[in-house]
C-alpha positions as CSV (number, residue, x, y, z in Angstrom):
1,M,0.0,-0.1,0.2
2,N,3.0,2.4,-0.8
3,G,3.8,2.8,3.0
4,H,0.5,3.7,4.4
5,T,-0.6,1.3,7.3
6,I,-3.3,-1.1,6.7
7,A,-4.2,-1.5,10.0
8,S,-2.7,-0.7,13.3
9,N,-3.5,-1.5,16.9
10,L,-5.7,-4.8,16.1
11,S,-6.0,-8.0,18.5
12,A,-4.1,-10.8,17.1
13,G,-7.9,-12.5,17.3
14,N,-8.3,-15.9,15.4
15,T,-5.6,-17.2,13.4
16,F,-5.9,-19.9,11.4
17,S,-3.7,-21.8,8.3
18,H,-4.2,-21.5,5.0
19,P,-2.5,-23.6,3.4
20,V,-2.2,-23.4,-0.8
21,L,-1.2,-26.7,-2.7
22,L,1.8,-25.6,-5.0
23,G,3.0,-28.1,-8.0
24,I,7.0,-27.1,-8.1
25,A,9.0,-28.3,-11.5
26,W,12.5,-28.1,-12.9
27,D,12.4,-29.1,-16.7
28,G,16.2,-28.5,-16.5
29,T,16.3,-24.6,-17.4
30,N,13.3,-23.3,-15.6
31,W,11.3,-23.5,-12.7
32,H,7.9,-23.7,-12.9
33,I,4.8,-22.9,-9.8
34,N,1.3,-24.2,-10.0
35,V,-1.1,-23.4,-7.3
36,Y,-4.1,-25.8,-7.1
37,F,-7.4,-24.5,-6.0
38,K,-9.9,-27.1,-4.2
39,Q,-11.5,-27.5,-8.0
40,D,-8.3,-28.4,-9.4
41,I,-7.8,-31.4,-6.7
42,A,-11.5,-32.4,-6.2
43,P,-12.8,-35.2,-4.4
44,F,-9.4,-34.8,-2.5
45,Y,-10.4,-31.1,-0.6
46,F,-8.4,-32.2,2.5
47,L,-4.7,-33.5,2.9
48,P,-2.9,-35.0,5.6
49,Q,-1.5,-33.0,7.9
50,G,0.6,-35.1,10.0
51,P,0.7,-38.9,12.0
52,D,-2.3,-38.1,13.8
53,T,-4.6,-38.1,10.9
54,S,-5.7,-34.3,11.1
55,Y,-6.3,-32.4,7.4
56,L,-5.5,-29.5,6.8
57,P,-8.2,-27.6,4.1
58,F,-8.4,-26.4,1.3
59,Y,-10.1,-23.4,-0.1
60,D,-11.3,-22.7,-3.5
61,N,-9.9,-19.2,-3.5
62,P,-6.7,-18.1,-0.8
63,A,-8.3,-14.5,-1.2
64,C,-11.4,-15.9,0.7
65,A,-9.8,-18.4,2.7
66,D,-10.1,-16.0,6.1
67,A,-13.5,-14.8,5.3
68,E,-14.7,-18.5,5.2
69,D,-13.0,-19.0,8.3
70,Q,-14.6,-16.0,10.0
71,L,-18.0,-16.6,8.8
72,S,-17.6,-20.3,9.2
73,N,-18.3,-19.7,13.4
74,V,-21.9,-18.7,13.1
75,V,-22.9,-20.1,10.0
76,L,-26.4,-21.3,11.2
77,L,-27.4,-17.4,11.3
78,Y,-26.7,-17.2,7.4
79,A,-28.4,-19.1,4.8
80,Q,-26.3,-18.3,1.9
81,I,-23.1,-16.9,1.3
82,H,-21.6,-15.3,-1.5
83,Y,-17.9,-15.4,-2.2
84,F,-16.3,-12.6,-4.8
85,P,-12.8,-12.8,-4.5
86,S,-10.5,-10.8,-6.8
87,A,-7.9,-11.8,-9.4
88,N,-5.6,-9.4,-7.3
89,V,-5.1,-11.2,-4.1
90,A,-4.1,-7.8,-2.4
91,D,-7.4,-6.6,-2.5
92,G,-9.3,-9.4,-0.4
93,C,-12.6,-10.6,-0.8
94,L,-15.8,-9.5,-0.4
95,A,-18.5,-11.8,1.3
96,I,-22.4,-11.1,1.1
97,A,-24.1,-13.5,4.0
98,K,-27.8,-13.7,3.6
99,W,-29.8,-13.8,6.8
100,S,-31.1,-17.3,7.6
101,G,-34.3,-16.0,9.7
102,I,-34.1,-18.5,11.7
103,Y,-32.6,-16.4,14.9
104,S,-34.0,-13.1,16.2
105,P,-33.5,-9.9,16.3
106,A,-33.0,-9.8,12.6
107,P,-30.5,-7.2,11.5
108,S,-31.6,-4.0,9.4
109,S,-31.1,-6.0,6.1
110,P,-31.0,-9.6,5.5
111,Y,-27.7,-9.3,3.5
112,L,-24.5,-8.5,5.7
113,W,-21.7,-7.5,3.8
114,F,-18.0,-8.2,5.1
115,L,-14.9,-7.3,2.8
116,D,-11.7,-9.7,4.0
117,R,-9.0,-8.1,3.6
118,F,-5.2,-8.8,4.6
119,G,-6.9,-11.2,7.6
120,I,-8.9,-7.9,8.8
121,F,-12.9,-8.9,8.5
122,Y,-14.8,-5.1,8.0
123,P,-18.1,-5.3,8.5
124,I,-19.2,-2.6,5.2
125,N,-22.8,-2.3,5.2
126,A,-25.1,-1.2,8.2
127,A,-26.6,-4.5,8.8
128,A,-23.0,-6.2,9.2
129,L,-22.0,-3.6,11.4
130,Q,-25.0,-4.3,13.5
131,E,-24.1,-7.9,14.3
132,S,-20.5,-7.4,14.5
133,Y,-18.3,-7.3,17.8
134,P,-18.1,-4.5,19.8
135,G,-14.6,-2.5,18.1
136,A,-14.4,-4.3,14.7
137,P,-12.5,-2.2,12.5
138,Q,-14.0,0.0,10.4
139,A,-14.1,0.3,6.7
140,N,-12.7,3.6,5.2
141,V,-13.7,4.9,1.6
142,Y,-11.4,2.6,-0.3
143,E,-12.1,-0.3,1.5
144,Q,-16.0,0.7,0.9
145,R,-15.4,1.4,-2.6
146,L,-13.6,-2.1,-3.3
147,A,-16.7,-4.1,-1.6
148,Q,-18.4,-2.4,-4.4
149,Q,-16.2,-3.0,-7.0
150,L,-15.9,-6.7,-5.6
151,A,-19.8,-7.4,-6.1
152,K,-19.7,-6.7,-9.8
153,L,-17.4,-9.8,-10.2
154,P,-19.4,-13.4,-10.6
155,G,-18.1,-14.9,-7.3
156,V,-19.1,-18.5,-5.8
157,V,-22.3,-18.9,-4.1
158,V,-22.3,-21.4,-1.0
159,N,-26.0,-22.4,0.3
160,L,-26.2,-23.4,3.8
161,S,-29.4,-24.5,4.5
């Protein structure tokens, strides 16, 4: 960000691993690196992490990995989440969660917008602010505009109900 501070004085919060599968090959002259996402290795969405048979999850897109983790904690509140990753991973991922209507009180809008950028989870619209924890970082004008731009992309819909 050209030397500008992106965020400061934030708690460490939850820390998650976001593995990315790399295919690295040497052809005798050059190195070649391919990144494999979940759809590239389906149906093998998880790889063994160690001898204890725990597994590392793979994500559709690394830009949305943290957003998926953040929203997985409150999955019962939402009927659907639409993820909009940017082609430029540094722009982050917009997640628009549709309220399930099961729990009340309902937010001011059935659609809650969140931008996850550099591991910082910003509530974007008033409904997301209403449902966020006290002291959640506030999106600035640039991040608000970035969220609006990401919303124009096709994205990926995840139905939860």
